[in-house]
C-alpha positions as CSV (number, residue, x, y, z in Angstrom):
1,M,10.1,20.6,16.3
2,T,7.3,18.0,15.5
3,D,7.8,14.4,14.7
4,N,6.3,14.7,11.5
5,F,7.6,17.8,10.0
6,G,4.3,19.3,8.7
7,V,2.5,16.4,7.3
8,P,-0.9,16.6,9.0
9,A,-2.5,14.7,6.4
10,I,-0.6,11.8,6.8
11,G,-2.0,10.1,10.1
12,E,-1.4,13.1,12.4
13,T,-3.8,12.4,15.0
14,S,-4.5,8.5,14.2
15,A,-1.0,7.6,15.5
16,S,-0.6,10.0,18.2
17,P,0.6,8.9,21.9
18,Q,-2.8,9.7,23.0
19,T,-4.3,7.0,20.9
20,C,-1.8,4.3,22.0
21,A,-2.7,5.5,25.7
22,Q,-6.4,5.2,25.1
23,S,-5.9,1.8,23.6
24,R,-4.8,0.3,26.9
25,D,-8.1,1.3,28.6
26,I,-10.3,-1.0,26.6
27,S,-11.9,-3.9,28.5
28,D,-10.5,-6.6,26.4
29,A,-6.9,-5.6,27.1
30,S,-5.8,-9.0,28.1
31,T,-7.0,-10.5,25.0
32,Y,-5.0,-8.2,22.9
33,R,-1.9,-8.7,25.1
34,H,-2.3,-12.6,24.6
35,E,-2.5,-12.1,20.7
36,Y,0.5,-9.6,21.1
37,L,2.7,-12.1,22.8
38,K,1.6,-14.9,20.4
39,E,2.8,-12.6,17.4
40,L,6.0,-11.8,19.0
41,R,6.7,-15.6,19.2
42,S,5.7,-16.6,15.7
43,R,6.5,-13.6,13.5
44,D,5.7,-15.8,10.3
45,N,6.7,-14.7,6.8
46,L,3.4,-15.0,5.2
47,V,4.6,-13.4,1.9
48,N,7.5,-15.4,1.5
49,R,8.9,-13.2,-1.4
50,E,5.8,-13.8,-3.5
51,F,5.7,-10.1,-4.6
52,N,2.9,-10.4,-7.1
53,P,-0.6,-10.6,-5.7
54,A,-3.6,-10.8,-7.9
55,A,-5.3,-7.5,-6.8
56,P,-4.7,-4.3,-5.0
57,N,-4.9,-4.1,-1.3
58,M,-4.0,-7.7,-0.6
59,I,-0.3,-7.2,0.5
60,W,1.4,-4.0,1.5
61,V,5.1,-3.8,2.5
62,S,6.4,-1.2,4.6
63,D,10.1,-0.1,5.9
64,V,12.1,2.9,7.2
65,T,15.1,4.5,5.8
66,E,17.4,7.3,7.2
67,I,19.0,10.1,5.6
68,W,21.2,13.0,7.0
69,H,20.0,16.5,6.7
70,K,22.6,18.9,7.9
71,D,23.6,17.7,11.4
72,K,20.6,15.4,12.0
73,K,19.0,12.3,10.8
74,L,15.4,12.2,9.2
75,Y,13.5,9.0,8.7
76,I,11.2,8.2,5.7
77,C,8.5,5.7,6.2
78,V,6.8,4.3,3.2
79,A,4.1,1.7,2.5
80,I,3.7,0.1,-1.0
81,D,1.1,-2.1,-2.7
82,L,2.7,-5.0,-4.0
83,F,0.1,-5.5,-6.8
84,S,1.0,-2.2,-8.6
85,R,4.4,-1.1,-6.8
86,K,2.4,2.0,-5.7
87,V,3.6,4.0,-2.7
88,V,0.2,4.3,-1.0
89,S,1.5,6.4,2.1
90,W,4.7,7.9,3.3
91,R,5.8,9.9,6.3
92,I,8.9,11.8,7.5
93,G,9.9,12.0,11.1
94,Q,12.8,12.9,13.2
95,F,12.6,9.7,15.2
96,N,12.3,6.1,13.9
97,S,9.2,5.4,16.2
98,T,6.0,3.7,16.2
99,R,4.3,7.1,15.8
100,L,6.0,7.4,12.4
101,T,5.2,3.9,11.0
102,L,1.7,3.7,12.6
103,G,1.0,7.1,11.1
104,A,2.0,5.9,7.5
105,F,0.0,2.8,7.8
106,L,-3.2,4.4,9.2
107,H,-3.2,7.0,6.5
108,A,-2.9,4.3,3.8
109,F,-5.6,2.2,5.5
110,T,-8.0,5.1,5.6
111,Q,-7.2,6.4,1.9
112,R,-7.5,3.1,0.5
113,G,-11.1,2.5,1.9
114,N,-10.3,0.2,5.0
115,P,-9.3,-2.9,2.8
116,E,-10.4,-6.3,4.1
117,A,-8.2,-9.4,4.1
118,L,-5.0,-7.3,4.0
119,T,-1.6,-8.6,4.8
120,F,0.8,-6.0,6.3
121,H,4.6,-7.2,5.8
122,T,7.5,-5.4,7.6
123,D,10.7,-6.1,9.3
124,R,10.9,-7.0,13.1
125,G,12.0,-3.6,14.3
126,A,10.5,-2.3,17.5
127,N,8.8,0.5,15.6
128,Y,6.7,-2.3,14.0
129,T,6.3,-4.9,16.8
130,S,5.6,-2.4,19.6
131,F,2.5,-3.2,21.6
132,C,0.8,-0.1,20.4
133,F,1.3,-0.9,16.7
134,S,0.4,-4.5,17.1
135,R,-2.7,-3.7,19.0
136,R,-4.0,-1.2,16.4
137,I,-3.3,-3.7,13.5
138,Q,-5.3,-6.3,15.5
139,Q,-8.1,-4.1,15.9
140,L,-8.2,-3.5,12.3
141,Q,-8.0,-7.3,11.4
142,V,-4.9,-6.9,9.4
143,R,-2.7,-10.0,9.2
144,R,0.9,-9.5,10.0
145,S,3.8,-10.9,8.0
146,F,7.6,-10.5,9.0
147,S,10.8,-10.7,7.1
148,K,13.4,-13.1,8.7
149,A,15.8,-11.5,11.1
150,H,18.7,-9.6,9.1
151,N,17.2,-10.4,5.8
152,P,16.6,-7.6,3.5
153,Y,15.7,-9.7,0.6
154,D,12.3,-10.5,2.2
155,N,11.4,-6.8,1.9
156,S,13.3,-6.1,-1.3
157,I,10.6,-4.2,-2.9
158,C,11.0,-1.5,-0.2
159,E,14.7,-1.6,-0.4
160,A,14.8,-1.2,-4.2
161,F,12.3,1.9,-3.8
162,F,14.7,3.6,-1.3
163,N,17.8,2.9,-3.2
164,S,16.3,4.5,-6.5
165,M,14.7,7.6,-4.5
166,K,18.2,8.3,-2.8
167,A,20.3,7.7,-6.0
168,E,18.0,9.6,-8.2
169,E,16.8,12.6,-6.0
170,L,17.9,12.8,-2.2
171,Y,21.6,12.3,-2.8
172,R,21.9,14.7,-5.7
173,R,20.7,17.9,-3.8
174,R,21.4,19.9,-0.7
175,Y,18.3,20.9,1.1
176,R,18.3,24.3,2.9
177,S,15.4,23.2,5.1
178,V,13.2,20.3,6.3
179,H,10.4,21.9,4.2
180,E,12.3,21.6,1.1
181,F,13.5,18.2,1.9
182,R,9.8,17.1,2.3
183,N,8.7,18.8,-0.9
184,S,11.3,16.9,-2.8
185,V,10.2,13.5,-1.2
186,A,6.6,14.4,-2.2
187,A,7.3,15.3,-5.7
188,Y,9.5,12.2,-6.3
189,I,6.9,9.9,-5.0
190,A,4.2,11.7,-7.1
191,E,6.2,11.1,-10.2
192,Y,7.3,7.5,-9.4
193,N,3.6,6.5,-9.0
194,A,2.4,8.3,-12.1
195,K,5.4,7.9,-14.6
196,R,7.6,5.1,-13.4
197,P,7.1,1.9,-15.4
198,H,7.8,-1.5,-13.8
199,A,8.6,-4.7,-15.3
200,A,6.4,-6.4,-12.8
201,N,3.6,-4.4,-14.2
202,N,4.3,-5.2,-17.8
203,Y,5.8,-1.8,-17.9
204,L,2.9,0.1,-16.8
205,T,3.3,2.7,-14.1
206,P,1.6,1.9,-10.7
207,D,-1.1,4.5,-11.3
208,E,-1.7,2.9,-14.8
209,K,-2.0,-0.9,-13.5
210,E,-4.3,0.0,-10.8
211,S,-6.6,2.1,-13.3
212,R,-6.6,-0.7,-15.8
213,W,-7.5,-3.3,-12.8
214,S,-10.4,-0.9,-11.9
215,G,-11.6,-0.5,-15.4
216,A,-11.6,-4.2,-16.0
217,K,-13.4,-4.9,-12.8
218,T,-16.1,-2.2,-13.8
219,D,-16.5,-3.9,-17.1
220,E,-16.9,-7.3,-15.4
221,A,-19.5,-5.9,-13.1
222,V,-21.6,-4.6,-15.9
223,R,-21.5,-7.8,-17.8
224,S,-22.5,-9.7,-14.8
225,R,-25.8,-7.7,-14.6
226,P,-28.9,-9.8,-15.2
227,E,-30.2,-7.7,-18.0
228,N,-26.7,-8.2,-19.9
229,Q,-26.6,-11.9,-19.3
230,G,-26.3,-13.9,-22.5
231,I,-25.6,-10.8,-24.7
232,N,-22.4,-11.0,-26.8
233,S,-21.7,-7.6,-28.2
234,E,-19.2,-9.4,-30.9
235,T,-22.1,-11.6,-32.4
236,E,-24.1,-10.0,-35.1
237,P,-27.8,-10.7,-35.2
238,P,-28.8,-13.1,-37.9
239,A,-29.4,-11.6,-41.4
240,Q,-33.0,-11.5,-42.4
241,K,-34.0,-13.2,-45.6
242,S,-34.5,-11.2,-48.8
243,N,-38.0,-10.8,-50.3
244,A,-36.7,-13.1,-53.2
245,E,-35.4,-15.9,-50.7
246,N,-38.9,-15.7,-49.0
247,S,-40.8,-16.1,-52.2
248,V,-38.9,-19.1,-53.1
249,A,-39.3,-20.7,-49.6
250,N,-43.0,-19.8,-49.6
251,P,-44.4,-20.0,-53.3
């Protein structure tokens, strides 16, 4: 049985063990190891429970939860964009491993257009702090942020999502196969992004909030074009004087 249960679109090759092995062969390995050790010592909480960034792709949060399927545990990893509360990536695995978490992150990073100035917030688990994971994040110039030890409130957005998914979907059904379980998770997340309003979004769904933000940015870009400078569509042109008024003004 594979570690990702038939989810090839979600970071299948990007987070493979071969990728981690190859990353150790690059010439600047000592630099990355120095940064890795520095990160392990600091592990700053850059988010500090400020869960409402001004734009998409500024802060993502990620976590893993477990659930029993028949006689074995399955692990679900998600990445959520705090701006809209959209689940931007997810992955299911048999093991709570770096391959699971890195696969979910890399899929989101690619699908969201390799965002710049991104902060990625997680807990301090080994699946997020391994040398392989940390090096790949450094290569992509993504800032790391960590919850305080044993403090779930620092990543409460992921905790709330998992609680909702389990209560509303996963605990209500008995799955005959991993494939059926995976399809249930996929359907729930798709509906969550498209139909679940959030108070933090002024009761818009994640997809609606991102769509409105994109539309507003497009309108702003159009207005900022040189040919549109100084034009106010709400201002009517001055009314022309009638012939009678002209005749009075110019006898």
